[in-house]
Every structure is written in structure tokens, then in C-alpha cells.
N, C-alpha and C positions, 0 to 999 in steps of 0.2 A: 570180615564180617559178611554174612549173607542175610538177606531179608526174605522171609516166606510171607507171601501175601495171600490173604483169605478174603473172599468176597462175603460181606455180611449175610447176604441172602442165601448163600450156598453152604455156609459153614456154621451150623448151630452149636457145635462142640468146641469151638475155639477156646473159650474160657477154661473148659475142663482140660484140654490139651496143654494150654499155657500153664495152668496151675500145677500139672504134673512135671512138665519139662523144666520149669524154674527151680524145682526142688531136687531134681535128679543130679547127682555128681558121680562120675565114673570116667576113668581114663579112656574108655572106648565109646563114650557118648559125647555128642556135640552139645556144648553148653548153650543154654538160652540166656542171652544177655539182657533182654528187655523186650518191651512191646509198646506199640502205639497204635493209634486208629485215626481215621478220618470219617466223614459221614458215610462212605460206602465200603471201606475196607479196614481189616485188621492187619497189622504188620508185626511179625515176630523177628526179632533180631537174634541171629544164631551165629555161633562160631563158625568160621569158614572151613570147610573140609575139602582139601585139594584133590582128594581121590574120589570124590563123589559120594553117593549114598550106597548102602549096603545092597539094595535091590540091583543097582547098576553093576556092582561087582559080581554079584551071583549070576546075573543074566550074561555077562560078557565072558565069565570064566566059570564053567560049570564045575570045575575042580577047585574052586575058591573055598578055602577052609576058614571058618570063623572060630576064634578062640574066645570063649566067655570065661 
């Protein structure tokens, strides 16, 4: 599992993003497993992706092909 951390003052769209991610299911998308918060931060619990994110793949390998 990976945890994405959002500072409440800097991320106004957290609830919108969470509501979309928790309802998406696709073999090529990381699953959102849950969420929590404390007084200053939101935490989104995501499925861990060993290969990193798509932007990292594209940046490191300009010939990286994505099949949708």
C-alpha cells in the first residue's frame, strides 16, 4: 500500500479526486483502498505500484508505449 498525503490548505479538490478514484476500476489503474485525515492533512490509501507512476515512465523512456 502507498499513502498519498495532501495538506488541507493546499489541496481544495481532495474530496473530488477521492470520489472519482474510489469508483474507478480498471486493470491499468491503481486502486484507491480508503482515506483518512487528521487536523492538517488528508491521506489517500492507494494500491502500491512497483514501477512508479506513468509520468516517471514517460520521462525516463521517451519511447514508452501506453496501451489503453
